[in-house]
TINU-348619 format. One record per residue: residue number from 0; residue in one letter; x, y negated, z of N, C-alpha, C, O, CB in turn. Coordinates in steps of 0.05 Angstrom, whole numbers. Glycine has a CB too. Example, Ala and Ser with C-alpha at 12.3 -4.5 7.8 and 13.67 -1.06 7.14 Angstrom:
<pts>
<pt 0; "a"; <264; 114; 156>; <246; 90; 156>; <264; 66; 156>; <285; 66; 169>; <226; 89; 181>>
<pt 1; "s"; <257; 45; 142>; <273; 21; 143>; <258; -1; 157>; <268; -23; 161>; <282; 12; 114>>
</pts>
This chain:
<pts>
<pt 0; "m"; <-575; -290; -139>; <-547; -285; -129>; <-551; -259; -115>; <-572; -253; -103>; <-535; -309; -109>>
<pt 1; "l"; <-528; -243; -117>; <-523; -219; -99>; <-503; -221; -78>; <-481; -230; -82>; <-516; -198; -115>>
<pt 2; "e"; <-513; -210; -53>; <-493; -215; -30>; <-485; -187; -16>; <-501; -169; -11>; <-506; -236; -7>>
<pt 3; "g"; <-462; -186; -12>; <-454; -162; 8>; <-426; -162; 18>; <-410; -174; 3>; <-458; -136; -6>>
<pt 4; "q"; <-418; -154; 37>; <-388; -149; 45>; <-372; -174; 42>; <-350; -172; 33>; <-375; -126; 26>>
<pt 5; "g"; <-380; -193; 49>; <-363; -222; 47>; <-361; -234; 18>; <-346; -252; 13>; <-332; -217; 57>>
<pt 6; "i"; <-376; -224; 3>; <-375; -236; -24>; <-403; -241; -32>; <-422; -232; -20>; <-361; -218; -43>>
<pt 7; "e"; <-405; -257; -55>; <-425; -264; -68>; <-423; -256; -101>; <-401; -260; -111>; <-428; -291; -62>>
<pt 8; "l"; <-442; -247; -116>; <-442; -253; -145>; <-462; -267; -153>; <-485; -261; -146>; <-442; -233; -160>>
<pt 9; "r"; <-457; -288; -169>; <-473; -311; -175>; <-466; -322; -205>; <-447; -315; -219>; <-468; -333; -154>>
<pt 10; "a"; <-486; -340; -211>; <-479; -356; -238>; <-453; -371; -233>; <-444; -377; -211>; <-503; -379; -246>>
<pt 11; "w"; <-442; -378; -257>; <-419; -395; -255>; <-430; -424; -250>; <-453; -430; -257>; <-399; -393; -281>>
<pt 12; "r"; <-413; -442; -238>; <-419; -470; -235>; <-393; -490; -244>; <-370; -480; -246>; <-426; -475; -202>>
<pt 13; "e"; <-399; -514; -250>; <-379; -528; -256>; <-359; -531; -239>; <-337; -536; -249>; <-386; -548; -262>>
<pt 14; "s"; <-361; -529; -212>; <-339; -526; -192>; <-320; -499; -194>; <-299; -495; -182>; <-353; -526; -162>>
<pt 15; "d"; <-330; -485; -209>; <-313; -459; -214>; <-293; -461; -236>; <-276; -444; -239>; <-330; -435; -220>>
<pt 16; "l"; <-295; -484; -255>; <-278; -485; -277>; <-248; -485; -274>; <-233; -472; -288>; <-283; -507; -290>>
<pt 17; "n"; <-241; -502; -251>; <-212; -501; -244>; <-200; -472; -245>; <-182; -464; -259>; <-209; -514; -215>>
<pt 18; "t"; <-213; -457; -227>; <-203; -431; -216>; <-206; -413; -241>; <-187; -398; -246>; <-221; -419; -189>>
<pt 19; "l"; <-228; -412; -256>; <-231; -394; -279>; <-211; -400; -300>; <-198; -382; -311>; <-260; -397; -290>>
<pt 20; "c"; <-208; -425; -306>; <-187; -434; -324>; <-159; -425; -317>; <-145; -415; -336>; <-187; -462; -324>>
<pt 21; "a"; <-149; -427; -292>; <-125; -418; -284>; <-125; -386; -292>; <-105; -376; -302>; <-121; -425; -254>>
<pt 22; "l"; <-144; -373; -287>; <-145; -346; -290>; <-144; -337; -319>; <-132; -317; -326>; <-169; -337; -277>>
<pt 23; "r"; <-157; -353; -337>; <-160; -350; -365>; <-130; -355; -378>; <-122; -346; -400>; <-183; -372; -376>>
<pt 24; "n"; <-116; -370; -361>; <-89; -382; -370>; <-64; -366; -359>; <-40; -372; -363>; <-88; -413; -360>>
<pt 25; "d"; <-72; -347; -345>; <-47; -330; -331>; <-44; -309; -353>; <-61; -293; -360>; <-54; -314; -297>>
<pt 26; "l"; <-20; -314; -362>; <-11; -295; -387>; <-6; -265; -375>; <-12; -245; -388>; <18; -306; -403>>
<pt 27; "a"; <4; -265; -355>; <10; -235; -338>; <-21; -222; -337>; <-27; -202; -350>; <24; -239; -301>>
<pt 28; "l"; <-36; -236; -323>; <-60; -228; -313>; <-78; -220; -338>; <-93; -200; -336>; <-71; -251; -295>>
<pt 29; "q"; <-77; -234; -358>; <-92; -228; -382>; <-82; -205; -396>; <-97; -190; -407>; <-92; -251; -401>>
<pt 30; "d"; <-54; -202; -395>; <-46; -176; -405>; <-56; -151; -392>; <-61; -131; -404>; <-19; -176; -405>>
<pt 31; "l"; <-58; -153; -369>; <-69; -131; -351>; <-96; -128; -359>; <-104; -105; -359>; <-68; -136; -319>>
<pt 32; "l"; <-113; -148; -368>; <-137; -142; -377>; <-143; -138; -406>; <-166; -138; -415>; <-150; -160; -368>>
<pt 33; "l"; <-119; -134; -419>; <-121; -125; -445>; <-129; -143; -468>; <-135; -135; -490>; <-137; -105; -445>>
<pt 34; "t"; <-128; -170; -459>; <-135; -190; -478>; <-110; -205; -486>; <-88; -205; -474>; <-156; -209; -466>>
<pt 35; "q"; <-116; -220; -511>; <-94; -237; -521>; <-99; -264; -509>; <-116; -279; -517>; <-92; -239; -554>>
<pt 36; "a"; <-86; -268; -491>; <-88; -298; -476>; <-83; -318; -498>; <-67; -313; -516>; <-64; -303; -450>>
<pt 37; "r"; <-96; -342; -496>; <-93; -369; -512>; <-94; -388; -492>; <-108; -386; -472>; <-114; -375; -535>>
<pt 38; "p"; <-80; -408; -498>; <-82; -431; -477>; <-110; -443; -479>; <-120; -449; -501>; <-60; -454; -481>>
<pt 39; "g"; <-121; -447; -455>; <-149; -458; -456>; <-155; -477; -438>; <-149; -475; -414>; <-169; -439; -452>>
<pt 40; "s"; <-165; -497; -448>; <-175; -522; -435>; <-200; -519; -418>; <-216; -500; -422>; <-180; -542; -456>>
<pt 41; "l"; <-204; -537; -400>; <-229; -532; -382>; <-254; -534; -402>; <-275; -521; -396>; <-231; -555; -356>>
<pt 42; "e"; <-252; -548; -422>; <-276; -548; -445>; <-279; -518; -459>; <-300; -507; -465>; <-268; -571; -470>>
<pt 43; "r"; <-257; -511; -463>; <-258; -481; -477>; <-268; -460; -460>; <-281; -441; -468>; <-231; -470; -486>>
<pt 44; "v"; <-259; -464; -433>; <-267; -443; -413>; <-296; -447; -408>; <-310; -427; -404>; <-251; -444; -387>>
<pt 45; "r"; <-307; -473; -408>; <-338; -480; -409>; <-350; -462; -428>; <-366; -444; -423>; <-344; -511; -417>>
<pt 46; "r"; <-341; -470; -452>; <-356; -458; -477>; <-354; -424; -474>; <-372; -409; -482>; <-340; -469; -509>>
<pt 47; "w"; <-334; -417; -463>; <-331; -384; -462>; <-353; -377; -441>; <-364; -354; -442>; <-299; -373; -450>>
<pt 48; "l"; <-360; -394; -422>; <-375; -385; -398>; <-404; -391; -410>; <-420; -373; -403>; <-366; -402; -367>>
<pt 49; "v"; <-412; -407; -423>; <-435; -413; -435>; <-443; -391; -454>; <-465; -380; -453>; <-433; -438; -447>>
<pt 50; "d"; <-421; -386; -474>; <-431; -361; -492>; <-435; -335; -478>; <-452; -319; -486>; <-412; -355; -513>>
<pt 51; "k"; <-417; -330; -458>; <-421; -306; -439>; <-452; -306; -429>; <-467; -286; -433>; <-400; -309; -412>>
<pt 52; "s"; <-458; -324; -420>; <-485; -328; -406>; <-509; -324; -423>; <-528; -310; -416>; <-487; -355; -396>>
<pt 53; "d"; <-507; -336; -448>; <-526; -330; -471>; <-525; -302; -484>; <-542; -298; -500>; <-522; -349; -493>>
<pt 54; "q"; <-509; -285; -480>; <-509; -259; -489>; <-526; -240; -478>; <-522; -234; -455>; <-486; -250; -487>>
<pt 55; "e"; <-548; -229; -494>; <-564; -208; -480>; <-553; -181; -469>; <-563; -166; -453>; <-583; -202; -497>>
<pt 56; "q"; <-531; -179; -481>; <-517; -153; -477>; <-495; -152; -459>; <-479; -134; -456>; <-506; -144; -501>>
<pt 57; "v"; <-496; -176; -444>; <-477; -182; -421>; <-489; -188; -397>; <-509; -203; -395>; <-460; -203; -427>>
<pt 58; "l"; <-476; -176; -374>; <-483; -189; -346>; <-455; -196; -336>; <-437; -180; -333>; <-500; -166; -323>>
<pt 59; "f"; <-454; -225; -332>; <-431; -243; -322>; <-439; -254; -296>; <-461; -266; -293>; <-424; -269; -343>>
<pt 60; "f"; <-421; -249; -275>; <-423; -261; -250>; <-396; -271; -240>; <-377; -256; -241>; <-435; -242; -232>>
<pt 61; "v"; <-395; -296; -231>; <-375; -305; -215>; <-372; -289; -185>; <-393; -287; -172>; <-380; -334; -212>>
<pt 62; "v"; <-351; -281; -178>; <-345; -269; -156>; <-339; -291; -134>; <-317; -302; -136>; <-325; -250; -161>>
<pt 63; "g"; <-355; -298; -114>; <-355; -319; -97>; <-348; -307; -68>; <-355; -284; -61>; <-382; -333; -99>>
<pt 64; "r"; <-333; -324; -50>; <-334; -318; -22>; <-360; -326; -11>; <-370; -347; -18>; <-311; -331; -6>>
<pt 65; "q"; <-373; -306; 6>; <-397; -312; 17>; <-394; -334; 36>; <-374; -338; 49>; <-407; -289; 30>>
<pt 66; "g"; <-415; -348; 37>; <-414; -372; 55>; <-405; -398; 42>; <-420; -417; 43>; <-395; -366; 78>>
<pt 67; "t"; <-378; -398; 29>; <-368; -423; 21>; <-370; -423; -14>; <-365; -443; -27>; <-336; -426; 34>>
<pt 68; "g"; <-377; -402; -24>; <-381; -397; -51>; <-358; -401; -66>; <-361; -403; -91>; <-401; -412; -61>>
<pt 69; "q"; <-333; -404; -54>; <-305; -405; -64>; <-303; -384; -89>; <-308; -360; -84>; <-283; -398; -40>>
<pt 70; "c"; <-297; -392; -113>; <-296; -375; -133>; <-266; -358; -132>; <-244; -369; -133>; <-301; -392; -158>>
<pt 71; "l"; <-271; -333; -131>; <-251; -316; -128>; <-243; -298; -157>; <-224; -283; -159>; <-258; -299; -103>>
<pt 72; "g"; <-262; -304; -175>; <-256; -291; -203>; <-283; -284; -212>; <-304; -292; -202>; <-236; -266; -202>>
<pt 73; "y"; <-282; -267; -232>; <-313; -256; -242>; <-311; -227; -250>; <-290; -214; -249>; <-325; -273; -272>>
<pt 74; "i"; <-334; -218; -256>; <-342; -190; -262>; <-364; -190; -284>; <-383; -206; -286>; <-352; -176; -236>>
<pt 75; "q"; <-359; -169; -299>; <-378; -168; -324>; <-383; -140; -331>; <-368; -121; -328>; <-366; -182; -348>>
<pt 76; "l"; <-405; -139; -342>; <-413; -112; -360>; <-420; -121; -386>; <-439; -137; -389>; <-440; -94; -348>>
<pt 77; "v"; <-407; -113; -405>; <-410; -119; -434>; <-421; -97; -449>; <-424; -75; -437>; <-383; -127; -448>>
<pt 78; "n"; <-428; -102; -476>; <-439; -77; -490>; <-462; -65; -472>; <-461; -41; -470>; <-416; -55; -495>>
<pt 79; "l"; <-478; -76; -462>; <-499; -66; -446>; <-521; -53; -464>; <-536; -66; -479>; <-512; -89; -428>>
<pt 80; "r"; <-521; -28; -463>; <-538; -14; -481>; <-562; -2; -463>; <-558; 20; -452>; <-521; 9; -497>>
<pt 81; "v"; <-582; -14; -459>; <-604; -4; -443>; <-616; 19; -453>; <-623; 34; -435>; <-625; -23; -439>>
<pt 82; "l"; <-620; 27; -475>; <-630; 50; -491>; <-613; 76; -477>; <-623; 96; -466>; <-621; 45; -528>>
<pt 83; "h"; <-590; 69; -480>; <-571; 95; -471>; <-560; 91; -443>; <-546; 108; -433>; <-543; 99; -491>>
<pt 84; "g"; <-565; 70; -429>; <-558; 67; -400>; <-529; 60; -398>; <-519; 65; -376>; <-564; 93; -384>>
<pt 85; "t"; <-514; 51; -416>; <-483; 48; -413>; <-471; 16; -414>; <-484; -2; -423>; <-470; 65; -438>>
<pt 86; "a"; <-453; 14; -406>; <-438; -12; -410>; <-411; -7; -403>; <-402; 14; -394>; <-449; -36; -393>>
<pt 87; "e"; <-396; -32; -408>; <-368; -28; -404>; <-360; -52; -385>; <-369; -75; -388>; <-351; -29; -433>>
<pt 88; "l"; <-344; -47; -367>; <-335; -64; -342>; <-311; -80; -350>; <-294; -72; -366>; <-327; -45; -315>>
<pt 89; "g"; <-312; -107; -336>; <-291; -120; -338>; <-291; -137; -311>; <-311; -147; -302>; <-291; -135; -362>>
<pt 90; "i"; <-270; -138; -301>; <-265; -153; -273>; <-238; -168; -273>; <-217; -158; -281>; <-264; -132; -249>>
<pt 91; "c"; <-240; -190; -264>; <-216; -209; -265>; <-217; -222; -234>; <-235; -237; -228>; <-219; -234; -292>>
<pt 92; "l"; <-199; -216; -220>; <-197; -230; -189>; <-171; -248; -189>; <-153; -243; -204>; <-194; -205; -163>>
<pt 93; "a"; <-171; -267; -174>; <-149; -284; -168>; <-129; -272; -153>; <-139; -260; -134>; <-157; -307; -155>>
<pt 94; "p"; <-102; -272; -154>; <-84; -255; -145>; <-89; -257; -112>; <-83; -237; -100>; <-55; -263; -156>>
<pt 95; "e"; <-98; -277; -98>; <-100; -278; -70>; <-127; -262; -62>; <-131; -257; -39>; <-101; -308; -59>>
<pt 96; "a"; <-145; -254; -85>; <-167; -239; -73>; <-162; -212; -80>; <-182; -197; -78>; <-194; -247; -81>>
<pt 97; "q"; <-141; -202; -88>; <-132; -171; -95>; <-124; -161; -72>; <-110; -174; -56>; <-109; -167; -116>>
<pt 98; "g"; <-134; -133; -67>; <-123; -117; -48>; <-134; -121; -21>; <-124; -111; -1>; <-96; -121; -48>>
<pt 99; "k"; <-159; -138; -22>; <-173; -143; 4>; <-201; -132; 5>; <-218; -140; 22>; <-174; -173; 9>>
<pt 100; "g"; <-205; -114; -13>; <-234; -105; -13>; <-251; -118; -31>; <-272; -107; -37>; <-247; -108; 12>>
<pt 101; "v"; <-245; -141; -41>; <-265; -160; -59>; <-274; -143; -83>; <-298; -139; -87>; <-248; -190; -71>>
<pt 102; "g"; <-256; -132; -98>; <-260; -113; -120>; <-277; -93; -116>; <-294; -88; -134>; <-239; -102; -127>>
<pt 103; "r"; <-274; -78; -93>; <-294; -58; -84>; <-321; -68; -84>; <-339; -60; -98>; <-288; -48; -58>>
<pt 104; "a"; <-322; -88; -66>; <-349; -99; -61>; <-362; -110; -82>; <-386; -104; -84>; <-350; -117; -42>>
<pt 105; "a"; <-351; -124; -99>; <-360; -133; -125>; <-373; -112; -142>; <-395; -113; -151>; <-338; -144; -140>>
<pt 106; "l"; <-355; -94; -143>; <-361; -73; -163>; <-385; -54; -151>; <-401; -42; -167>; <-334; -55; -170>>
<pt 107; "q"; <-388; -52; -125>; <-412; -41; -113>; <-434; -53; -123>; <-451; -42; -136>; <-413; -42; -85>>
<pt 108; "l"; <-434; -81; -114>; <-458; -98; -121>; <-466; -97; -145>; <-491; -96; -149>; <-455; -123; -117>>
<pt 109; "l"; <-449; -98; -165>; <-456; -99; -197>; <-465; -74; -204>; <-485; -73; -218>; <-432; -107; -217>>
<pt 110; "e"; <-452; -50; -195>; <-466; -24; -203>; <-493; -20; -192>; <-510; -11; -207>; <-451; -1; -193>>
<pt 111; "n"; <-497; -28; -167>; <-526; -24; -153>; <-548; -41; -170>; <-570; -33; -175>; <-524; -35; -118>>
<pt 112; "y"; <-540; -64; -177>; <-558; -88; -190>; <-565; -74; -217>; <-588; -71; -224>; <-540; -122; -196>>
<pt 113; "a"; <-542; -64; -232>; <-545; -55; -261>; <-563; -31; -261>; <-580; -28; -278>; <-517; -49; -276>>
<pt 114; "q"; <-560; -13; -242>; <-572; 11; -240>; <-600; 6; -234>; <-615; 20; -247>; <-559; 28; -220>>
<pt 115; "q"; <-613; -13; -215>; <-637; -16; -204>; <-653; -36; -226>; <-677; -33; -230>; <-634; -29; -173>>
<pt 116; "v"; <-638; -53; -240>; <-653; -69; -257>; <-650; -62; -286>; <-669; -68; -301>; <-646; -97; -252>>
<pt 117; "f"; <-631; -50; -295>; <-626; -41; -325>; <-625; -8; -328>; <-617; 4; -348>; <-596; -54; -338>>
<pt 118; "a"; <-634; 3; -304>; <-629; 35; -307>; <-604; 39; -319>; <-603; 56; -337>; <-650; 50; -323>>
<pt 119; "l"; <-581; 26; -312>; <-554; 35; -319>; <-548; 62; -307>; <-553; 67; -284>; <-534; 15; -311>>
<pt 120; "r"; <-536; 81; -322>; <-527; 105; -311>; <-497; 114; -318>; <-486; 135; -310>; <-546; 125; -319>>
<pt 121; "k"; <-485; 96; -333>; <-456; 103; -338>; <-440; 75; -343>; <-450; 56; -355>; <-452; 126; -365>>
<pt 122; "i"; <-416; 75; -332>; <-398; 49; -337>; <-373; 61; -345>; <-362; 80; -333>; <-393; 28; -310>>
<pt 123; "v"; <-365; 50; -366>; <-341; 56; -379>; <-322; 35; -380>; <-331; 13; -385>; <-346; 65; -405>>
<pt 124; "l"; <-293; 37; -374>; <-275; 18; -376>; <-249; 26; -388>; <-245; 50; -392>; <-272; 7; -352>>
<pt 125; "q"; <-230; 7; -395>; <-208; 16; -407>; <-185; 2; -390>; <-190; -21; -382>; <-208; 10; -437>>
<pt 126; "v"; <-161; 14; -384>; <-141; 2; -365>; <-117; 15; -373>; <-116; 38; -379>; <-147; 7; -335>>
<pt 127; "l"; <-93; -5; -372>; <-65; 3; -381>; <-60; 27; -362>; <-66; 27; -339>; <-40; -23; -376>>
<pt 128; "a"; <-49; 48; -374>; <-43; 75; -363>; <-22; 74; -339>; <-22; 90; -321>; <-32; 94; -386>>
<pt 129; "e"; <-5; 54; -341>; <18; 52; -322>; <7; 32; -298>; <21; 31; -278>; <46; 40; -339>>
<pt 130; "q"; <-16; 18; -299>; <-27; -2; -282>; <-35; 12; -259>; <-46; 34; -260>; <-49; -18; -294>>
<pt 131; "g"; <-30; -3; -235>; <-41; 5; -210>; <-69; 8; -205>; <-79; 24; -189>; <-34; -11; -194>>
<pt 132; "a"; <-85; -12; -222>; <-116; -12; -225>; <-124; 17; -231>; <-145; 25; -220>; <-128; -32; -250>>
<pt 133; "a"; <-112; 33; -245>; <-125; 59; -251>; <-124; 75; -229>; <-138; 95; -231>; <-114; 74; -272>>
<pt 134; "e"; <-112; 72; -205>; <-115; 88; -181>; <-135; 76; -168>; <-154; 90; -159>; <-90; 89; -164>>
<pt 135; "f"; <-135; 50; -165>; <-164; 39; -151>; <-187; 51; -164>; <-202; 65; -151>; <-169; 6; -155>>
<pt 136; "y"; <-190; 47; -191>; <-216; 59; -201>; <-221; 93; -194>; <-242; 104; -188>; <-216; 54; -233>>
<pt 137; "r"; <-198; 104; -197>; <-207; 133; -185>; <-215; 133; -156>; <-231; 150; -149>; <-183; 154; -187>>
<pt 138; "r"; <-208; 118; -140>; <-214; 117; -113>; <-244; 108; -109>; <-257; 115; -89>; <-196; 98; -100>>
<pt 139; "v"; <-252; 95; -129>; <-283; 83; -124>; <-298; 99; -142>; <-321; 92; -147>; <-288; 49; -132>>
<pt 140; "g"; <-287; 122; -153>; <-309; 143; -167>; <-305; 145; -198>; <-322; 158; -210>; <-341; 133; -162>>
<pt 141; "y"; <-288; 134; -211>; <-285; 135; -239>; <-265; 156; -243>; <-248; 161; -226>; <-276; 109; -253>>
<pt 142; "r"; <-270; 170; -267>; <-252; 191; -274>; <-240; 184; -303>; <-251; 168; -318>; <-267; 219; -275>>
<pt 143; "e"; <-218; 196; -308>; <-204; 192; -333>; <-218; 213; -355>; <-221; 237; -352>; <-171; 197; -328>>
<pt 144; "v"; <-223; 199; -374>; <-238; 215; -395>; <-220; 215; -421>; <-226; 230; -439>; <-268; 203; -401>>
<pt 145; "g"; <-200; 198; -424>; <-181; 202; -447>; <-156; 180; -442>; <-154; 163; -424>; <-199; 198; -478>>
<pt 146; "c"; <-141; 185; -464>; <-116; 165; -466>; <-114; 157; -494>; <-114; 173; -513>; <-87; 178; -455>>
<pt 147; "l"; <-112; 131; -497>; <-110; 120; -526>; <-82; 111; -525>; <-75; 91; -513>; <-133; 95; -535>>
<pt 148; "q"; <-67; 127; -538>; <-36; 128; -541>; <-27; 105; -555>; <-38; 102; -577>; <-26; 154; -557>>
<pt 149; "a"; <-9; 86; -547>; <4; 70; -556>; <-15; 51; -569>; <-9; 42; -591>; <22; 82; -571>>
<pt 150; "h"; <-39; 42; -556>; <-61; 31; -567>; <-57; -2; -565>; <-70; -15; -581>; <-87; 43; -551>>
<pt 151; "v"; <-42; -15; -548>; <-40; -40; -546>; <-10; -50; -548>; <9; -37; -540>; <-53; -48; -522>>
<pt 152; "f"; <-7; -75; -560>; <19; -82; -564>; <23; -107; -546>; <12; -129; -550>; <24; -87; -593>>
<pt 153; "q"; <40; -101; -526>; <47; -126; -504>; <75; -127; -499>; <88; -106; -496>; <34; -123; -475>>
<pt 154; "n"; <84; -149; -499>; <114; -154; -491>; <135; -137; -507>; <155; -127; -497>; <119; -148; -461>>
<pt 155; "g"; <128; -135; -531>; <149; -121; -549>; <143; -90; -552>; <158; -77; -567>; <179; -125; -536>>
<pt 156; "q"; <126; -80; -540>; <121; -49; -542>; <92; -42; -539>; <76; -57; -528>; <137; -33; -521>>
<pt 157; "y"; <86; -15; -549>; <63; -8; -552>; <55; 9; -525>; <72; 24; -516>; <62; 7; -578>>
<pt 158; "r"; <30; 5; -512>; <29; 17; -487>; <1; 30; -492>; <-17; 22; -507>; <32; -3; -461>>
<pt 159; "d"; <2; 56; -472>; <-21; 70; -469>; <-45; 60; -454>; <-41; 46; -434>; <-14; 91; -460>>
<pt 160; "v"; <-68; 66; -463>; <-93; 56; -446>; <-112; 79; -440>; <-124; 93; -457>; <-110; 32; -462>>
<pt 161; "l"; <-114; 81; -414>; <-134; 102; -407>; <-164; 88; -408>; <-170; 65; -406>; <-128; 113; -376>>
<pt 162; "v"; <-183; 114; -413>; <-208; 107; -415>; <-220; 121; -395>; <-215; 145; -393>; <-220; 111; -441>>
<pt 163; "m"; <-236; 108; -379>; <-247; 119; -353>; <-279; 113; -351>; <-289; 95; -364>; <-230; 105; -327>>
<pt 164; "e"; <-293; 130; -334>; <-320; 124; -333>; <-330; 133; -307>; <-315; 147; -292>; <-334; 136; -356>>
<pt 165; "r"; <-354; 126; -301>; <-367; 133; -276>; <-398; 136; -282>; <-411; 118; -293>; <-360; 112; -253>>
<pt 166; "l"; <-408; 160; -273>; <-435; 165; -275>; <-445; 155; -252>; <-435; 162; -230>; <-442; 193; -280>>
<pt 167; "l"; <-468; 137; -252>; <-479; 129; -229>; <-502; 147; -216>; <-518; 158; -231>; <-487; 105; -234>>
<pt 168; "e"; <-503; 150; -194>; <-525; 164; -178>; <-553; 156; -187>; <-559; 133; -190>; <-521; 159; -148>>
<pt 169; "p"; <-569; 175; -190>; <-597; 170; -201>; <-612; 157; -173>; <-636; 150; -174>; <-612; 202; -213>>
</pts>
């Protein structure tokens, strides 16, 4: 478990399933995460968590409230390429945890851990161009390196996706 600034990053627990299921079934939130949401039962979410936990090229953590362990969402690095020192970021927080420093704290803990343990040197992410999250990522040190025009189809229209990256300090 990793701890800092009122949060913890930890392995998932059975008690997290209701919150994680609600997040995975929130269609608007899943659109922001550039995923194609499908209705998911508790069992389907459990299988998803087991699968994530078993993948060697994935670092997956539940973001919990420090002290109580209350599930606030999750953060992950996928396509972890140790040889190249790169990975792709994904983060999903419950609406009540957004805008309160939880994302920044979770990202800092994850970046430090991945850098120290896996010698990660760069994190890449994709975010909707018109989404406010792009500004958050700029504030925490990510820079735009490209735009995938008309890249995803959502709600009847094609939308642009920004590619952003952050080089971690050695």
